[in-house]
TIGU-245399 format. One record per residue (C-alpha): chain; x, y, z; residue in one letter. Coordinates in Angstrom, 2 decimals. Example, Ala and Ser with C-alpha at 12.3 -4.5 7.8 and 13.67 -1.06 7.14 Angstrom:
<rec chain="A" X="12.30" Y="-4.50" Z="7.80" resn="a"/>
<rec chain="A" X="13.67" Y="-1.06" Z="7.14" resn="s"/>
***
This chain:
<rec chain="A" X="-174.61" Y="-180.30" Z="18.77" resn="m"/>
<rec chain="A" X="-171.15" Y="-179.86" Z="19.53" resn="i"/>
<rec chain="A" X="-171.14" Y="-176.12" Z="18.31" resn="r"/>
<rec chain="A" X="-173.92" Y="-175.31" Z="20.38" resn="l"/>
<rec chain="A" X="-172.10" Y="-176.77" Z="23.26" resn="a"/>
<rec chain="A" X="-168.55" Y="-174.60" Z="22.78" resn="l"/>
<rec chain="A" X="-171.48" Y="-171.67" Z="22.46" resn="r"/>
<rec chain="A" X="-173.40" Y="-172.60" Z="25.94" resn="a"/>
<rec chain="A" X="-169.33" Y="-172.71" Z="27.25" resn="s"/>
<rec chain="A" X="-167.89" Y="-169.98" Z="26.24" resn="l"/>
<rec chain="A" X="-170.59" Y="-167.84" Z="27.34" resn="v"/>
<rec chain="A" X="-170.66" Y="-169.59" Z="30.89" resn="c"/>
<rec chain="A" X="-166.98" Y="-168.21" Z="30.92" resn="l"/>
<rec chain="A" X="-168.24" Y="-164.76" Z="30.26" resn="v"/>
<rec chain="A" X="-171.22" Y="-164.54" Z="32.37" resn="v"/>
<rec chain="A" X="-168.34" Y="-166.27" Z="35.02" resn="l"/>
<rec chain="A" X="-165.90" Y="-163.83" Z="34.12" resn="a"/>
<rec chain="A" X="-167.94" Y="-160.92" Z="34.89" resn="g"/>
<rec chain="A" X="-169.12" Y="-161.94" Z="38.20" resn="c"/>
<rec chain="A" X="-165.47" Y="-162.37" Z="39.09" resn="a"/>
<rec chain="A" X="-164.71" Y="-158.82" Z="39.37" resn="k"/>
<rec chain="A" X="-167.30" Y="-157.95" Z="42.10" resn="n"/>
<rec chain="A" X="-166.84" Y="-161.17" Z="43.59" resn="v"/>
<rec chain="A" X="-164.42" Y="-160.92" Z="47.15" resn="e"/>
<rec chain="A" X="-161.07" Y="-162.96" Z="46.91" resn="q"/>
<rec chain="A" X="-159.74" Y="-165.34" Z="49.32" resn="t"/>
<rec chain="A" X="-156.58" Y="-165.99" Z="50.14" resn="y"/>
<rec chain="A" X="-154.93" Y="-168.43" Z="52.55" resn="q"/>
<rec chain="A" X="-152.81" Y="-167.27" Z="55.35" resn="g"/>
<rec chain="A" X="-151.57" Y="-167.23" Z="58.77" resn="w"/>
<rec chain="A" X="-151.49" Y="-165.97" Z="62.33" resn="i"/>
<rec chain="A" X="-147.92" Y="-164.36" Z="63.24" resn="e"/>
<rec chain="A" X="-147.12" Y="-162.51" Z="66.43" resn="a"/>
<rec chain="A" X="-144.14" Y="-160.00" Z="67.68" resn="n"/>
<rec chain="A" X="-143.21" Y="-161.73" Z="70.84" resn="l"/>
<rec chain="A" X="-141.20" Y="-159.72" Z="73.36" resn="i"/>
<rec chain="A" X="-138.12" Y="-161.77" Z="74.88" resn="f"/>
<rec chain="A" X="-137.20" Y="-161.03" Z="78.68" resn="v"/>
<rec chain="A" X="-133.55" Y="-162.02" Z="79.58" resn="s"/>
<rec chain="A" X="-131.30" Y="-160.80" Z="82.37" resn="p"/>
<rec chain="A" X="-128.42" Y="-158.06" Z="81.96" resn="d"/>
<rec chain="A" X="-125.60" Y="-160.61" Z="84.11" resn="e"/>
<rec chain="A" X="-125.55" Y="-164.59" Z="84.09" resn="i"/>
<rec chain="A" X="-127.35" Y="-165.41" Z="87.08" resn="g"/>
<rec chain="A" X="-129.19" Y="-168.49" Z="88.22" resn="r"/>
<rec chain="A" X="-133.26" Y="-168.62" Z="88.27" resn="i"/>
<rec chain="A" X="-134.66" Y="-168.65" Z="92.09" resn="e"/>
<rec chain="A" X="-138.03" Y="-167.79" Z="91.15" resn="t"/>
<rec chain="A" X="-140.41" Y="-167.95" Z="89.03" resn="q"/>
<rec chain="A" X="-144.36" Y="-167.29" Z="89.68" resn="p"/>
<rec chain="A" X="-144.96" Y="-167.40" Z="85.84" resn="v"/>
<rec chain="A" X="-146.56" Y="-170.17" Z="84.04" resn="r"/>
<rec chain="A" X="-146.95" Y="-170.73" Z="80.37" resn="e"/>
<rec chain="A" X="-150.61" Y="-169.40" Z="79.05" resn="g"/>
<rec chain="A" X="-150.76" Y="-167.04" Z="81.94" resn="d"/>
<rec chain="A" X="-152.05" Y="-163.64" Z="81.91" resn="r"/>
<rec chain="A" X="-149.88" Y="-160.95" Z="83.43" resn="v"/>
<rec chain="A" X="-150.36" Y="-157.52" Z="84.40" resn="e"/>
<rec chain="A" X="-147.56" Y="-154.55" Z="83.14" resn="a"/>
<rec chain="A" X="-144.87" Y="-154.66" Z="86.40" resn="r"/>
<rec chain="A" X="-145.32" Y="-158.25" Z="87.47" resn="t"/>
<rec chain="A" X="-142.78" Y="-159.89" Z="88.19" resn="l"/>
<rec chain="A" X="-141.58" Y="-162.88" Z="86.27" resn="l"/>
<rec chain="A" X="-138.71" Y="-163.99" Z="87.69" resn="f"/>
<rec chain="A" X="-135.61" Y="-163.47" Z="90.15" resn="t"/>
<rec chain="A" X="-131.95" Y="-164.67" Z="89.88" resn="l"/>
<rec chain="A" X="-129.76" Y="-164.88" Z="92.86" resn="d"/>
<rec chain="A" X="-128.49" Y="-161.80" Z="93.70" resn="d"/>
<rec chain="A" X="-125.78" Y="-163.19" Z="96.62" resn="d"/>
<rec chain="A" X="-122.97" Y="-161.43" Z="94.81" resn="l"/>
<rec chain="A" X="-124.87" Y="-158.34" Z="93.58" resn="q"/>
<rec chain="A" X="-125.57" Y="-158.02" Z="97.61" resn="r"/>
<rec chain="A" X="-122.23" Y="-158.06" Z="98.83" resn="a"/>
<rec chain="A" X="-120.98" Y="-155.46" Z="95.85" resn="e"/>
<rec chain="A" X="-123.50" Y="-153.28" Z="97.21" resn="v"/>
<rec chain="A" X="-122.50" Y="-153.60" Z="101.19" resn="a"/>
<rec chain="A" X="-118.95" Y="-152.77" Z="99.83" resn="e"/>
<rec chain="A" X="-119.56" Y="-149.97" Z="98.03" resn="r"/>
<rec chain="A" X="-121.59" Y="-148.92" Z="101.08" resn="e"/>
<rec chain="A" X="-118.75" Y="-148.98" Z="103.25" resn="a"/>
<rec chain="A" X="-116.68" Y="-147.33" Z="100.39" resn="a"/>
<rec chain="A" X="-118.89" Y="-144.14" Z="100.10" resn="l"/>
<rec chain="A" X="-118.41" Y="-144.17" Z="104.32" resn="e"/>
<rec chain="A" X="-115.24" Y="-143.72" Z="104.36" resn="n"/>
<rec chain="A" X="-115.21" Y="-140.86" Z="101.63" resn="t"/>
<rec chain="A" X="-117.51" Y="-138.91" Z="103.31" resn="r"/>
<rec chain="A" X="-115.77" Y="-139.00" Z="106.43" resn="q"/>
<rec chain="A" X="-112.74" Y="-137.83" Z="104.65" resn="a"/>
<rec chain="A" X="-114.22" Y="-135.34" Z="103.05" resn="y"/>
<rec chain="A" X="-115.57" Y="-134.23" Z="106.02" resn="d"/>
<rec chain="A" X="-112.24" Y="-134.08" Z="107.40" resn="r"/>
<rec chain="A" X="-111.15" Y="-132.24" Z="104.40" resn="a"/>
<rec chain="A" X="-114.00" Y="-129.79" Z="104.88" resn="v"/>
<rec chain="A" X="-112.74" Y="-129.06" Z="108.64" resn="a"/>
<rec chain="A" X="-109.58" Y="-128.24" Z="107.97" resn="l"/>
<rec chain="A" X="-110.30" Y="-126.25" Z="104.93" resn="l"/>
<rec chain="A" X="-111.99" Y="-124.32" Z="106.91" resn="k"/>
<rec chain="A" X="-109.48" Y="-124.12" Z="110.28" resn="k"/>
<rec chain="A" X="-107.01" Y="-123.15" Z="107.05" resn="a"/>
<rec chain="A" X="-105.35" Y="-126.22" Z="108.02" resn="a"/>
<rec chain="A" X="-105.62" Y="-127.96" Z="104.50" resn="g"/>
<rec chain="A" X="-105.82" Y="-127.45" Z="101.21" resn="t"/>
<rec chain="A" X="-108.59" Y="-126.29" Z="98.67" resn="q"/>
<rec chain="A" X="-106.88" Y="-129.00" Z="96.42" resn="k"/>
<rec chain="A" X="-107.10" Y="-131.95" Z="98.93" resn="a"/>
<rec chain="A" X="-110.81" Y="-130.38" Z="99.45" resn="y"/>
<rec chain="A" X="-111.65" Y="-131.61" Z="96.12" resn="e"/>
<rec chain="A" X="-110.32" Y="-134.47" Z="95.40" resn="e"/>
<rec chain="A" X="-111.97" Y="-136.02" Z="98.82" resn="a"/>
<rec chain="A" X="-114.97" Y="-134.45" Z="97.31" resn="e"/>
<rec chain="A" X="-114.08" Y="-136.19" Z="94.00" resn="a"/>
<rec chain="A" X="-113.53" Y="-139.24" Z="95.62" resn="a"/>
<rec chain="A" X="-117.35" Y="-139.51" Z="97.59" resn="m"/>
<rec chain="A" X="-118.88" Y="-138.49" Z="94.36" resn="r"/>
<rec chain="A" X="-117.36" Y="-141.56" Z="92.59" resn="s"/>
<rec chain="A" X="-118.25" Y="-143.68" Z="95.11" resn="a"/>
<rec chain="A" X="-121.63" Y="-142.99" Z="95.33" resn="q"/>
<rec chain="A" X="-121.70" Y="-143.39" Z="91.77" resn="a"/>
<rec chain="A" X="-120.22" Y="-146.43" Z="92.04" resn="r"/>
<rec chain="A" X="-122.76" Y="-147.78" Z="94.90" resn="l"/>
<rec chain="A" X="-125.84" Y="-146.56" Z="92.21" resn="n"/>
<rec chain="A" X="-124.48" Y="-148.66" Z="89.82" resn="s"/>
<rec chain="A" X="-124.63" Y="-151.44" Z="92.34" resn="s"/>
<rec chain="A" X="-127.55" Y="-150.97" Z="93.78" resn="q"/>
<rec chain="A" X="-129.42" Y="-150.83" Z="89.77" resn="t"/>
<rec chain="A" X="-127.84" Y="-154.44" Z="89.27" resn="k"/>
<rec chain="A" X="-129.33" Y="-155.73" Z="92.30" resn="l"/>
<rec chain="A" X="-132.85" Y="-154.59" Z="91.01" resn="a"/>
<rec chain="A" X="-132.38" Y="-155.84" Z="87.94" resn="r"/>
<rec chain="A" X="-132.07" Y="-159.14" Z="89.78" resn="r"/>
<rec chain="A" X="-135.94" Y="-159.24" Z="89.02" resn="k"/>
<rec chain="A" X="-137.45" Y="-158.96" Z="86.09" resn="a"/>
<rec chain="A" X="-140.87" Y="-157.63" Z="85.28" resn="f"/>
<rec chain="A" X="-143.30" Y="-158.05" Z="82.57" resn="s"/>
<rec chain="A" X="-143.02" Y="-154.56" Z="80.58" resn="p"/>
<rec chain="A" X="-146.12" Y="-155.14" Z="78.97" resn="a"/>
<rec chain="A" X="-149.54" Y="-156.61" Z="79.31" resn="a"/>
<rec chain="A" X="-149.71" Y="-159.81" Z="77.93" resn="g"/>
<rec chain="A" X="-149.62" Y="-164.25" Z="77.81" resn="t"/>
<rec chain="A" X="-146.77" Y="-165.75" Z="78.56" resn="v"/>
<rec chain="A" X="-146.04" Y="-167.75" Z="75.64" resn="q"/>
<rec chain="A" X="-142.96" Y="-169.45" Z="76.38" resn="q"/>
<rec chain="A" X="-140.56" Y="-169.95" Z="79.11" resn="i"/>
<rec chain="A" X="-136.88" Y="-171.30" Z="77.94" resn="y"/>
<rec chain="A" X="-135.49" Y="-171.79" Z="81.84" resn="f"/>
<rec chain="A" X="-136.76" Y="-172.65" Z="84.80" resn="r"/>
<rec chain="A" X="-136.13" Y="-172.80" Z="88.73" resn="v"/>
<rec chain="A" X="-132.57" Y="-173.75" Z="89.16" resn="g"/>
<rec chain="A" X="-130.96" Y="-173.25" Z="85.95" resn="e"/>
<rec chain="A" X="-128.48" Y="-171.09" Z="84.72" resn="l"/>
<rec chain="A" X="-128.93" Y="-168.59" Z="82.26" resn="v"/>
<rec chain="A" X="-126.54" Y="-166.83" Z="80.00" resn="p"/>
<rec chain="A" X="-126.48" Y="-162.49" Z="80.15" resn="a"/>
<rec chain="A" X="-128.75" Y="-162.04" Z="77.70" resn="g"/>
<rec chain="A" X="-130.52" Y="-165.09" Z="76.97" resn="r"/>
<rec chain="A" X="-134.93" Y="-165.11" Z="76.69" resn="p"/>
<rec chain="A" X="-136.09" Y="-166.81" Z="79.88" resn="v"/>
<rec chain="A" X="-139.45" Y="-165.94" Z="79.10" resn="i"/>
<rec chain="A" X="-141.54" Y="-165.54" Z="76.01" resn="a"/>
<rec chain="A" X="-144.45" Y="-162.75" Z="76.37" resn="l"/>
<rec chain="A" X="-146.87" Y="-162.24" Z="73.64" resn="l"/>
<rec chain="A" X="-149.27" Y="-158.56" Z="74.14" resn="p"/>
<rec chain="A" X="-152.58" Y="-159.10" Z="72.24" resn="p"/>
<rec chain="A" X="-151.48" Y="-155.64" Z="69.89" resn="g"/>
<rec chain="A" X="-148.37" Y="-158.12" Z="68.72" resn="n"/>
<rec chain="A" X="-150.81" Y="-160.46" Z="66.58" resn="m"/>
<rec chain="A" X="-151.23" Y="-160.36" Z="62.95" resn="k"/>
<rec chain="A" X="-152.02" Y="-162.30" Z="60.19" resn="v"/>
<rec chain="A" X="-150.02" Y="-162.87" Z="57.07" resn="r"/>
<rec chain="A" X="-150.87" Y="-163.33" Z="53.72" resn="f"/>
<rec chain="A" X="-149.81" Y="-162.91" Z="50.33" resn="f"/>
<rec chain="A" X="-151.68" Y="-161.50" Z="47.13" resn="v"/>
<rec chain="A" X="-150.57" Y="-161.16" Z="43.09" resn="s"/>
<rec chain="A" X="-149.92" Y="-158.60" Z="41.75" resn="e"/>
<rec chain="A" X="-152.90" Y="-158.12" Z="40.00" resn="a"/>
<rec chain="A" X="-154.29" Y="-157.67" Z="43.15" resn="t"/>
<rec chain="A" X="-152.28" Y="-155.59" Z="44.92" resn="l"/>
<rec chain="A" X="-153.68" Y="-152.25" Z="43.36" resn="p"/>
<rec chain="A" X="-157.25" Y="-153.10" Z="45.47" resn="s"/>
<rec chain="A" X="-155.54" Y="-153.26" Z="48.74" resn="i"/>
<rec chain="A" X="-154.40" Y="-150.26" Z="50.26" resn="a"/>
<rec chain="A" X="-153.43" Y="-149.78" Z="54.44" resn="l"/>
<rec chain="A" X="-156.28" Y="-148.91" Z="56.56" resn="g"/>
<rec chain="A" X="-158.85" Y="-151.63" Z="54.69" resn="d"/>
<rec chain="A" X="-160.72" Y="-154.07" Z="56.71" resn="t"/>
<rec chain="A" X="-160.35" Y="-158.35" Z="55.86" resn="i"/>
<rec chain="A" X="-162.31" Y="-161.02" Z="56.71" resn="n"/>
<rec chain="A" X="-161.06" Y="-164.29" Z="58.81" resn="i"/>
<rec chain="A" X="-162.53" Y="-167.29" Z="58.45" resn="q"/>
<rec chain="A" X="-160.88" Y="-170.27" Z="60.59" resn="c"/>
<rec chain="A" X="-161.93" Y="-173.70" Z="62.12" resn="d"/>
<rec chain="A" X="-163.20" Y="-173.03" Z="65.65" resn="g"/>
<rec chain="A" X="-163.36" Y="-169.41" Z="65.68" resn="c"/>
<rec chain="A" X="-166.37" Y="-167.20" Z="66.40" resn="p"/>
<rec chain="A" X="-167.56" Y="-165.28" Z="63.36" resn="g"/>
<rec chain="A" X="-167.62" Y="-161.52" Z="61.73" resn="n"/>
<rec chain="A" X="-163.50" Y="-161.59" Z="63.03" resn="l"/>
<rec chain="A" X="-161.76" Y="-159.04" Z="61.07" resn="t"/>
<rec chain="A" X="-158.65" Y="-156.83" Z="60.70" resn="a"/>
<rec chain="A" X="-156.96" Y="-153.89" Z="59.30" resn="r"/>
<rec chain="A" X="-154.41" Y="-153.78" Z="57.09" resn="v"/>
<rec chain="A" X="-151.28" Y="-152.53" Z="58.80" resn="s"/>
<rec chain="A" X="-148.36" Y="-153.23" Z="56.15" resn="f"/>
<rec chain="A" X="-148.01" Y="-153.83" Z="52.56" resn="i"/>
<rec chain="A" X="-144.25" Y="-155.35" Z="51.15" resn="a"/>
<rec chain="A" X="-142.87" Y="-152.86" Z="48.08" resn="r"/>
<rec chain="A" X="-140.70" Y="-156.08" Z="47.74" resn="t"/>
<rec chain="A" X="-141.90" Y="-158.96" Z="45.02" resn="a"/>
<rec chain="A" X="-141.67" Y="-162.57" Z="46.73" resn="e"/>
<rec chain="A" X="-140.14" Y="-165.50" Z="44.53" resn="f"/>
<rec chain="A" X="-139.10" Y="-162.83" Z="41.85" resn="t"/>
<rec chain="A" X="-136.76" Y="-163.97" Z="38.94" resn="p"/>
<rec chain="A" X="-133.12" Y="-163.18" Z="39.17" resn="p"/>
<rec chain="A" X="-132.42" Y="-161.31" Z="36.12" resn="v"/>
<rec chain="A" X="-135.55" Y="-161.48" Z="33.27" resn="i"/>
<rec chain="A" X="-139.03" Y="-161.01" Z="33.27" resn="y"/>
<rec chain="A" X="-141.63" Y="-162.87" Z="31.33" resn="s"/>
<rec chain="A" X="-145.34" Y="-162.78" Z="31.17" resn="l"/>
<rec chain="A" X="-145.40" Y="-166.58" Z="32.69" resn="e"/>
<rec chain="A" X="-142.64" Y="-165.21" Z="35.21" resn="e"/>
<rec chain="A" X="-144.52" Y="-162.17" Z="36.73" resn="r"/>
<rec chain="A" X="-148.29" Y="-164.43" Z="37.16" resn="n"/>
<rec chain="A" X="-145.73" Y="-165.65" Z="40.15" resn="k"/>
<rec chain="A" X="-144.52" Y="-162.81" Z="41.82" resn="l"/>
<rec chain="A" X="-146.60" Y="-162.38" Z="45.17" resn="v"/>
<rec chain="A" X="-146.55" Y="-159.64" Z="47.94" resn="f"/>
<rec chain="A" X="-146.85" Y="-159.85" Z="51.48" resn="m"/>
<rec chain="A" X="-149.50" Y="-158.26" Z="53.51" resn="v"/>
<rec chain="A" X="-150.10" Y="-157.71" Z="57.28" resn="e"/>
<rec chain="A" X="-153.38" Y="-156.81" Z="59.48" resn="a"/>
<rec chain="A" X="-153.88" Y="-156.43" Z="62.52" resn="l"/>
<rec chain="A" X="-156.79" Y="-158.46" Z="64.25" resn="p"/>
<rec chain="A" X="-159.68" Y="-156.43" Z="65.90" resn="e"/>
<rec chain="A" X="-160.23" Y="-159.37" Z="68.37" resn="k"/>
<rec chain="A" X="-156.72" Y="-160.59" Z="68.69" resn="p"/>
<rec chain="A" X="-157.99" Y="-162.74" Z="71.72" resn="e"/>
<rec chain="A" X="-159.87" Y="-164.80" Z="69.01" resn="s"/>
<rec chain="A" X="-157.01" Y="-166.18" Z="67.40" resn="l"/>
<rec chain="A" X="-153.96" Y="-168.40" Z="68.03" resn="r"/>
<rec chain="A" X="-150.37" Y="-167.76" Z="66.82" resn="v"/>
<rec chain="A" X="-149.76" Y="-170.67" Z="63.71" resn="g"/>
<rec chain="A" X="-153.15" Y="-171.08" Z="63.33" resn="q"/>
<rec chain="A" X="-153.99" Y="-171.04" Z="59.65" resn="p"/>
<rec chain="A" X="-157.04" Y="-168.64" Z="58.36" resn="v"/>
<rec chain="A" X="-158.17" Y="-167.85" Z="55.33" resn="s"/>
<rec chain="A" X="-158.58" Y="-163.97" Z="54.51" resn="v"/>
<rec chain="A" X="-161.67" Y="-162.40" Z="52.66" resn="t"/>
<rec chain="A" X="-160.78" Y="-159.48" Z="50.54" resn="v"/>
<rec chain="A" X="-163.88" Y="-157.38" Z="49.28" resn="a"/>
<rec chain="A" X="-163.34" Y="-155.37" Z="46.44" resn="p"/>
<rec chain="A" X="-163.00" Y="-151.75" Z="46.93" resn="r"/>
<rec chain="A" X="-165.17" Y="-149.09" Z="44.98" resn="e"/>
<rec chain="A" X="-163.70" Y="-147.31" Z="42.50" resn="p"/>
<rec chain="A" X="-163.00" Y="-143.55" Z="43.50" resn="r"/>
<rec chain="A" X="-165.05" Y="-140.72" Z="41.61" resn="k"/>
***
């Protein structure tokens, strides 16, 4: 009886092993995103912020404005300086036509006017950038500074998430790696998600994770995994950080 039971168990294992070759493989993964961080060029205090977390915005939507008193004063100062250089240039032109001025004085006046115009353009650009606009369509994911707070230069104020920047990340074993290729379609399942969610493989790591430091062995090789990323076909149905189950269908052998 014991021998018969052992033989029956072996037969079942062989059958299951043969069937496993054709069964889809499932991996645990999660949703990640490449956020776009919107920050000011210079230090400033937030004056207005017409968006809130969760709002969907289009490209060039106003996200926030900073106080611009110093920038406006600088523009006014350089506009006055430009006007003075223009008057000096006009006098140099008139004197040169009357042969009362020199070519050198004319060239110096022209150079001074061009320099003043360049400084004014720079100040006007700084003034315009006190208003921050959305660089792309997406969802306001997080707000780090709010109205009245002082923001250092280069510090993110708003994190924006375009739909195309979401991705599924999971890990596969070394043995499974040859069965996955860029462009392959994978299936995604998660709690509360609609059915038939798919994604296309966009990245396969060339470097293994959890690699032993020096020596490889058969046992250690079984621990090697490779990161795979895929772009969802319907990113609006997923949430950042959400755990998902990824099903990879076996690829047909090439003829």
